[in-house]
C-alpha positions in Angstrom: 0.0 0.0 0.0 1.7 3.2 -1.2 1.0 6.7 0.0 0.3 9.4 -2.5 3.0 12.1 -2.6 2.1 15.6 -1.5 3.6 18.7 -2.9 5.5 19.0 0.4 7.0 15.6 -0.1 8.1 16.5 -3.6 9.6 19.8 -2.4 11.5 18.0 0.4 12.7 15.4 -2.1 14.1 18.2 -4.4 15.9 19.8 -1.4 17.4 16.5 -0.4 18.5 15.9 -4.0 20.1 19.3 -4.1 22.0 18.6 -0.9 23.2 15.2 -2.1 24.4 16.7 -5.4 27.0 18.8 -3.6 28.4 15.9 -1.6 31.5 13.8 -2.4 30.9 10.1 -3.1 32.3 9.2 0.3 30.1 11.7 2.1 27.0 10.4 0.1 27.8 6.9 1.3 28.2 8.0 4.9 24.9 9.9 4.7 23.1 6.9 3.2 24.5 4.6 5.9 23.4 7.0 8.6 19.9 7.3 7.1 19.6 3.5 6.9 20.6 3.2 10.5 17.9 5.7 11.5 15.3 3.8 9.6 16.4 0.5 11.2 16.1 2.1 14.6 12.6 3.5 13.7 11.5 0.0 12.6 12.9 -1.6 15.8 11.3 1.0 18.0 7.9 0.6 16.3 8.2 -3.2 16.8 8.9 -2.8 20.5 6.0 -0.4 20.8 3.7 -2.9 19.1 4.9 -5.7 21.2 4.2 -3.7 24.4 0.7 -2.9 23.2 0.0 -6.6 22.7 0.9 -7.5 26.3 
């Protein structure tokens, strides 16, 4: 189930793209790794929250 993009989502995507276009390849990789870790943490935290609600 995908969410429809809003104009705000599109504008934020354009800003992120502009930021990434100024980074070196090494810095892009570091940023992607960091964002991936944040997403993993968010998923783990939501799993813990759901688990606590079931108890």
